[in-house]
MDAnalysis code that builds the backbone (N, CA, C; Angstrom):
import MDAnalysis as mda
import numpy as np

u = mda.Universe.empty(429, n_residues=143, atom_resindex=np.repeat(np.arange(143), 3), trajectory=True)
u.add_TopologyAttr("name", ["N", "CA", "C"] * 143)
u.add_TopologyAttr("resid", np.arange(1, 144))
u.add_TopologyAttr("resname", ["MET", "THR", "GLU", "THR", "THR", "PRO", "ASN", "GLU", "LEU", "VAL", "ILE", "SER", "ARG", "VAL", "PHE", "ASP", "ALA", "PRO", "ARG", "GLU", "LEU", "VAL", "TYR", "ARG", "ALA", "PHE", "VAL", "ASP", "PRO", "ASP", "GLN", "LEU", "ALA", "GLU", "TRP", "PHE", "GLY", "PRO", "GLU", "GLY", "PHE", "SER", "ILE", "PRO", "ARG", "GLU", "SER", "VAL", "ASP", "ILE", "GLU", "ALA", "ARG", "VAL", "GLY", "GLY", "HIS", "GLN", "ARG", "PHE", "GLU", "MET", "VAL", "SER", "ASP", "ALA", "ASP", "PRO", "THR", "PHE", "ARG", "SER", "PRO", "VAL", "ASN", "ALA", "ARG", "PHE", "THR", "GLU", "VAL", "VAL", "GLU", "ASN", "GLU", "LEU", "LEU", "VAL", "GLY", "VAL", "GLU", "GLU", "ASN", "SER", "GLY", "MET", "ASN", "LEU", "ARG", "VAL", "GLU", "LEU", "HIS", "ASP", "GLU", "ASP", "GLY", "ARG", "THR", "ARG", "LEU", "VAL", "LEU", "ARG", "GLN", "GLY", "PRO", "TYR", "PRO", "GLU", "GLU", "PHE", "ILE", "GLY", "MET", "ALA", "ARG", "ASP", "GLY", "TRP", "HIS", "SER", "SER", "LEU", "GLY", "LYS", "LEU", "GLU", "LYS", "LEU", "LEU", "ALA", "ALA"])
u.atoms.positions = np.array([
    [15.377, -82.712, -67.854],
    [16.272, -83.795, -68.186],
    [15.686, -85.096, -67.652],
    [15.736, -86.132, -68.462],
    [15.270, -87.442, -68.049],
    [16.310, -88.458, -68.466],
    [16.617, -89.367, -67.569],
    [17.484, -90.475, -67.933],
    [16.880, -91.729, -67.335],
    [17.139, -92.837, -67.993],
    [16.601, -94.086, -67.481],
    [17.684, -95.150, -67.497],
    [17.579, -96.063, -66.570],
    [18.331, -97.298, -66.601],
    [17.290, -98.359, -66.929],
    [17.673, -99.585, -67.160],
    [16.653, -100.582, -67.494],
    [15.566, -100.731, -66.426],
    [15.870, -100.403, -65.196],
    [14.886, -100.643, -64.138],
    [14.449, -99.392, -63.399],
    [15.048, -98.244, -63.668],
    [14.760, -97.050, -62.882],
    [14.541, -95.847, -63.784],
    [13.541, -95.066, -63.418],
    [13.264, -93.801, -64.095],
    [13.869, -92.693, -63.251],
    [14.596, -91.776, -63.885],
    [15.172, -90.626, -63.189],
    [14.754, -89.372, -63.949],
    [14.136, -88.439, -63.234],
    [13.714, -87.167, -63.837],
    [14.265, -86.042, -62.976],
    [14.833, -85.046, -63.628],
    [15.311, -83.848, -62.943],
    [14.606, -82.645, -63.574],
    [14.075, -81.780, -62.719],
    [13.330, -80.617, -63.218],
    [13.495, -79.472, -62.232],
    [13.629, -78.255, -62.756],
    [13.766, -77.065, -61.908],
    [12.444, -76.315, -61.904],
    [11.995, -75.967, -60.687],
    [10.773, -75.194, -60.504],
    [11.136, -73.812, -59.985],
    [10.423, -72.812, -60.461],
    [10.647, -71.438, -60.028],
    [9.866, -71.188, -58.740],
    [10.269, -71.930, -57.696],
    [9.622, -71.836, -56.385],
    [10.602, -72.363, -55.346],
    [10.512, -71.861, -54.121],
    [11.399, -72.376, -53.064],
    [11.069, -73.819, -52.695],
    [12.055, -74.510, -52.143],
    [11.890, -75.924, -51.758],
    [10.674, -76.153, -50.872],
    [10.429, -75.238, -49.937],
    [9.323, -75.417, -48.997],
    [7.993, -75.553, -49.729],
    [7.805, -74.763, -50.790],
    [6.540, -74.827, -51.538],
    [6.431, -76.112, -52.349],
    [7.545, -76.547, -52.931],
    [7.523, -77.783, -53.709],
    [7.272, -78.972, -52.777],
    [7.963, -78.988, -51.646],
    [7.765, -80.057, -50.665],
    [6.308, -80.111, -50.219],
    [5.754, -78.954, -49.904],
    [4.370, -78.873, -49.431],
    [3.409, -79.451, -50.476],
    [3.695, -79.250, -51.761],
    [2.835, -79.776, -52.818],
    [2.803, -81.305, -52.820],
    [3.853, -81.934, -52.301],
    [3.906, -83.392, -52.218],
    [3.238, -83.940, -50.955],
    [3.187, -83.151, -49.894],
    [2.694, -83.690, -48.613],
    [1.357, -83.098, -48.164],
    [0.880, -82.048, -48.812],
    [-0.408, -81.453, -48.461],
    [-1.503, -82.113, -49.315],
    [-2.462, -82.787, -48.696],
    [-3.496, -83.499, -49.461],
    [-4.249, -82.621, -50.460],
    [-4.564, -81.378, -50.084],
    [-5.290, -80.495, -50.998],
    [-4.471, -80.219, -52.258],
    [-3.184, -79.948, -52.076],
    [-2.346, -79.647, -53.229],
    [-2.079, -80.887, -54.074],
    [-1.791, -82.014, -53.435],
    [-1.524, -83.235, -54.191],
    [-2.710, -83.579, -55.094],
    [-3.917, -83.412, -54.566],
    [-5.118, -83.709, -55.349],
    [-5.240, -82.791, -56.565],
    [-4.625, -81.619, -56.499],
    [-4.708, -80.665, -57.614],
    [-3.776, -80.995, -58.770],
    [-2.596, -81.550, -58.471],
    [-1.609, -81.697, -59.535],
    [-1.214, -83.128, -59.869],
    [-1.383, -84.062, -58.977],
    [-0.843, -85.388, -59.228],
    [-1.683, -86.141, -60.255],
    [-1.024, -86.919, -61.051],
    [-1.665, -87.726, -62.082],
    [-1.505, -87.083, -63.434],
    [-1.310, -87.906, -64.447],
    [-1.150, -87.355, -65.802],
    [-2.453, -86.746, -66.300],
    [-2.347, -85.953, -67.355],
    [-3.547, -85.404, -67.995],
    [-4.497, -86.560, -68.287],
    [-5.773, -86.346, -68.022],
    [-6.759, -87.391, -68.242],
    [-7.082, -88.189, -66.988],
    [-6.385, -87.866, -65.903],
    [-6.644, -88.520, -64.623],
    [-6.793, -87.448, -63.555],
    [-7.584, -87.752, -62.547],
    [-7.731, -86.840, -61.423],
    [-7.602, -87.635, -60.133],
    [-7.376, -86.901, -59.059],
    [-7.249, -87.481, -57.727],
    [-8.376, -86.888, -56.878],
    [-9.411, -87.664, -56.563],
    [-10.459, -87.119, -55.690],
    [-9.861, -86.746, -54.334],
    [-10.106, -85.533, -53.903],
    [-9.528, -85.052, -52.645],
    [-9.845, -85.981, -51.477],
    [-11.060, -86.522, -51.451],
    [-11.445, -87.375, -50.329],
    [-10.671, -88.690, -50.293],
    [-9.976, -89.023, -51.375],
    [-9.192, -90.264, -51.389],
    [-7.778, -90.064, -50.844],
    [-7.367, -88.808, -50.636],
    [-5.979, -88.515, -50.257],
    [-5.806, -88.515, -48.742],
    [-4.828, -89.293, -48.285],
    [-4.460, -89.336, -46.869],
    [-2.942, -89.431, -46.804],
    [-2.304, -88.426, -46.203],
    [-0.843, -88.372, -46.155],
    [-0.384, -88.135, -44.723],
    [0.562, -88.921, -44.300],
    [1.234, -88.750, -43.017],
    [2.733, -88.786, -43.318],
    [3.312, -87.601, -43.546],
    [4.696, -87.488, -44.012],
    [5.688, -87.599, -42.851],
    [5.982, -88.841, -42.488],
    [6.977, -89.143, -41.464],
    [7.464, -90.558, -41.735],
    [8.621, -90.904, -41.205],
    [9.121, -92.262, -41.374],
    [8.102, -93.223, -40.771],
    [7.691, -94.195, -41.555],
    [6.651, -95.127, -41.136],
    [5.251, -94.647, -41.459],
    [5.124, -93.382, -41.881],
    [3.832, -92.827, -42.265],
    [3.432, -93.309, -43.653],
    [2.343, -92.766, -44.167],
    [1.802, -93.274, -45.417],
    [1.356, -92.154, -46.354],
    [1.155, -92.570, -47.602],
    [0.561, -91.724, -48.629],
    [-0.420, -92.623, -49.382],
    [-1.697, -92.286, -49.292],
    [-2.733, -93.078, -49.951],
    [-3.633, -92.157, -50.761],
    [-3.950, -92.599, -51.964],
    [-4.913, -91.879, -52.800],
    [-5.307, -92.774, -53.964],
    [-6.257, -92.279, -54.753],
    [-6.739, -93.013, -55.905],
    [-6.690, -92.119, -57.134],
    [-6.079, -92.612, -58.214],
    [-6.140, -91.919, -59.491],
    [-7.363, -92.458, -60.231],
    [-8.151, -91.550, -60.795],
    [-9.380, -91.927, -61.486],
    [-9.314, -91.404, -62.913],
    [-9.629, -92.261, -63.862],
    [-9.652, -91.860, -65.263],
    [-10.806, -90.896, -65.498],
    [-10.520, -89.756, -66.134],
    [-11.577, -88.799, -66.465],
    [-12.513, -89.376, -67.531],
    [-11.971, -90.204, -68.428],
    [-12.768, -90.785, -69.513],
    [-13.642, -91.933, -69.030],
    [-13.157, -92.677, -68.029],
    [-13.896, -93.827, -67.514],
    [-13.752, -93.860, -65.999],
    [-14.656, -93.183, -65.275],
    [-14.549, -93.092, -63.817],
    [-14.561, -94.435, -63.085],
    [-14.906, -95.509, -63.786],
    [-14.834, -96.821, -63.130],
    [-13.396, -97.329, -63.091],
    [-12.502, -96.725, -63.915],
    [-11.091, -97.115, -63.878],
    [-10.392, -96.326, -62.777],
    [-9.955, -97.052, -61.766],
    [-9.314, -96.432, -60.604],
    [-7.998, -97.131, -60.334],
    [-6.987, -96.331, -60.017],
    [-5.666, -96.876, -59.712],
    [-5.264, -96.411, -58.314],
    [-5.354, -97.304, -57.322],
    [-5.007, -96.908, -55.955],
    [-3.497, -96.855, -55.736],
    [-3.084, -95.917, -54.917],
    [-1.685, -95.812, -54.480],
    [-1.688, -95.934, -52.966],
    [-0.856, -96.828, -52.466],
    [-0.746, -97.045, -51.026],
    [0.731, -97.213, -50.715],
    [1.371, -96.119, -50.303],
    [2.817, -96.127, -50.085],
    [3.150, -95.853, -48.628],
    [4.315, -96.339, -48.228],
    [4.825, -96.129, -46.872],
    [6.132, -95.346, -46.979],
    [6.261, -94.287, -46.170],
    [7.486, -93.488, -46.160],
    [8.577, -94.207, -45.376],
    [9.762, -94.280, -45.980],
    [10.908, -94.901, -45.315],
    [11.954, -93.863, -44.901],
    [11.951, -92.708, -45.564],
    [12.823, -91.585, -45.191],
    [12.065, -90.298, -45.452],
    [12.162, -89.362, -44.521],
    [11.549, -88.049, -44.689],
    [12.468, -87.016, -44.050],
    [12.883, -86.030, -44.839],
    [13.600, -84.868, -44.332],
    [12.820, -83.667, -44.854],
    [12.159, -82.965, -43.952],
    [11.278, -81.873, -44.360],
    [11.975, -80.914, -45.313],
    [11.291, -80.594, -46.396],
    [11.739, -79.663, -47.432],
    [12.941, -80.162, -48.235],
    [13.354, -81.428, -48.043],
    [14.531, -81.937, -48.758],
    [14.342, -83.304, -49.392],
    [13.640, -84.220, -48.711],
    [13.666, -85.607, -49.159],
    [12.406, -86.365, -48.750],
    [11.860, -87.105, -49.695],
    [10.773, -88.050, -49.442],
    [11.147, -89.358, -50.132],
    [11.176, -90.435, -49.361],
    [11.477, -91.749, -49.916],
    [10.412, -92.697, -49.419],
    [9.893, -93.499, -50.326],
    [8.869, -94.439, -49.925],
    [8.824, -95.650, -50.819],
    [8.007, -96.593, -50.408],
    [7.797, -97.816, -51.176],
    [6.298, -98.022, -51.343],
    [5.887, -98.360, -52.560],
    [4.490, -98.640, -52.859],
    [4.178, -100.033, -52.347],
    [3.204, -100.140, -51.466],
    [2.908, -101.394, -50.785],
    [2.529, -102.522, -51.751],
    [1.736, -102.226, -52.775],
    [1.261, -103.287, -53.669],
    [2.323, -103.759, -54.651],
    [3.057, -102.826, -55.240],
    [4.006, -103.179, -56.297],
    [5.435, -103.356, -55.805],
    [5.744, -102.814, -54.636],
    [7.131, -102.845, -54.160],
    [8.007, -101.808, -54.835],
    [7.408, -100.925, -55.637],
    [8.165, -99.902, -56.342],
    [8.633, -98.825, -55.375],
    [9.880, -98.390, -55.546],
    [10.463, -97.345, -54.707],
    [10.341, -95.996, -55.396],
    [10.147, -94.950, -54.596],
    [10.122, -93.578, -55.099],
    [10.990, -92.730, -54.190],
    [11.881, -91.960, -54.801],
    [12.762, -91.045, -54.066],
    [12.609, -89.666, -54.707],
    [12.220, -88.683, -53.892],
    [12.072, -87.298, -54.353],
    [13.043, -86.446, -53.554],
    [14.044, -85.898, -54.252],
    [15.025, -85.005, -53.628],
    [14.729, -83.587, -54.079],
    [14.848, -82.636, -53.148],
    [14.634, -81.230, -53.455],
    [15.908, -80.464, -53.118],
    [16.480, -79.795, -54.123],
    [17.740, -79.070, -53.960],
    [17.511, -77.588, -54.228],
    [18.029, -76.735, -53.348],
    [17.905, -75.292, -53.513],
    [18.851, -74.817, -54.611],
    [18.342, -74.017, -55.525],
    [19.144, -73.395, -56.580],
    [18.796, -71.917, -56.626],
    [19.367, -71.154, -55.687],
    [19.147, -69.708, -55.619],
    [17.667, -69.347, -55.583],
    [16.934, -69.961, -54.666],
    [15.514, -69.664, -54.510],
    [14.611, -70.496, -55.397],
    [15.205, -71.174, -56.357],
    [14.458, -72.117, -57.194],
    [14.712, -73.512, -56.632],
    [14.002, -74.491, -57.132],
    [14.138, -75.851, -56.610],
    [14.397, -76.838, -57.733],
    [15.473, -77.593, -57.574],
    [15.714, -78.718, -58.482],
    [15.136, -79.963, -57.831],
    [14.176, -80.556, -58.510],
    [13.584, -81.811, -58.079],
    [14.300, -82.930, -58.829],
    [14.755, -83.937, -58.091],
    [15.308, -85.142, -58.702],
    [14.443, -86.293, -58.215],
    [13.786, -86.933, -59.145],
    [12.853, -88.006, -58.848],
    [13.420, -89.314, -59.401],
    [13.420, -90.340, -58.567],
    [13.844, -91.687, -58.982],
    [12.731, -92.649, -58.612],
    [12.351, -93.497, -59.581],
    [11.289, -94.465, -59.311],
    [11.602, -95.776, -60.023],
    [11.369, -96.870, -59.320],
    [11.582, -98.185, -59.920],
    [11.613, -99.249, -58.839],
    [11.876, -100.448, -59.163],
    [12.195, -100.936, -60.514],
    [10.929, -101.079, -61.365],
    [11.104, -100.829, -62.653],
    [10.043, -100.956, -63.641],
    [10.373, -102.095, -64.592],
    [9.358, -102.796, -65.063],
    [9.594, -103.620, -66.257],
    [9.930, -102.658, -67.399],
    [10.867, -102.998, -68.225],
    [11.359, -102.085, -69.256],
    [10.253, -101.507, -70.133],
    [9.203, -102.288, -70.401],
    [8.149, -101.817, -71.307],
    [7.275, -100.721, -70.692],
    [7.395, -100.461, -69.393],
    [6.577, -99.437, -68.740],
    [7.314, -98.121, -68.498],
    [8.629, -98.083, -68.754],
    [9.414, -96.868, -68.491],
    [8.860, -95.675, -69.258],
    [8.565, -95.826, -70.537],
    [8.077, -94.711, -71.352],
    [6.760, -94.156, -70.843],
    [5.836, -95.038, -70.497],
    [4.539, -94.610, -69.977],
    [4.712, -93.870, -68.646],
    [5.582, -94.390, -67.779],
    [5.825, -93.745, -66.485],
    [6.473, -92.376, -66.683],
    [7.441, -92.292, -67.581],
    [8.110, -91.015, -67.867],
    [7.096, -89.986, -68.356],
    [6.249, -90.383, -69.308],
    [5.234, -89.463, -69.836],
    [4.258, -89.030, -68.747],
    [3.858, -89.972, -67.895],
    [2.941, -89.646, -66.805],
    [3.537, -88.652, -65.826],
    [4.801, -88.867, -65.460],
    [5.453, -87.938, -64.536],
    [5.637, -86.562, -65.169],
    [6.034, -86.508, -66.429],
    [6.207, -85.194, -67.072],
    [4.869, -84.441, -67.120],
    [3.794, -85.153, -67.378],
    [2.472, -84.537, -67.387],
    [2.107, -84.029, -65.991],
    [2.318, -84.860, -64.990],
    [2.028, -84.458, -63.608],
    [2.863, -83.261, -63.183],
    [4.153, -83.302, -63.488],
    [5.046, -82.216, -63.076],
    [4.719, -80.920, -63.807],
    [4.186, -81.011, -65.018],
    [3.698, -79.822, -65.711],
    [2.524, -79.197, -64.961],
    [1.638, -80.041, -64.444],
    [0.525, -79.539, -63.633],
    [1.029, -78.945, -62.323],
    [2.053, -79.561, -61.742],
    [2.656, -79.015, -60.519],
    [3.260, -77.647, -60.786],
    [3.934, -77.500, -61.904],
    [4.533, -76.212, -62.266],
    [3.469, -75.108, -62.334],
    [2.324, -75.407, -62.918],
    [1.229, -74.435, -63.008],
    [0.677, -74.104, -61.623],
    [0.562, -75.120, -60.764],
    [0.065, -74.883, -59.408],
    [1.035, -73.978, -58.637],
    [2.327, -74.229, -58.766],
    [3.318, -73.422, -58.048],
    [3.369, -71.984, -58.552],
    [3.061, -71.783, -59.837],
    [3.088, -70.439, -60.415],
    [1.868, -69.615, -60.009],
    [0.799, -70.303, -59.584],
    [-0.449, -69.591, -59.243],
    [-0.331, -68.837, -57.931],
])
């Protein structure tokens, strides 16, 4: 399920994995490098640095597979962290907020992701990128 407001993207998705595994995929550098980024982009493992605590950071670079000179850096600061339940942060360059909630559903995990504010013309691209990334996450969790 996906819903949007003019400034915020909201995605809800259920994974057939416990919350601890889904949370770990967001905070473990090795795992994040495996699944994050839409199809056609990769995250070099050496670019990933995560310190999952309030005031900590998440830094990495998305690189286009088609044009390795195209790089999109992410440099975010965590503002709220509840292990296995919640990650909230702000992207330092854009000021964009990201909130990832993890809810237990009988051993499965409902992820609720909120990100914004977005200029309205970028919502579709962001939605497609997240759905692509979360599809890769689903495959990683199933392995």
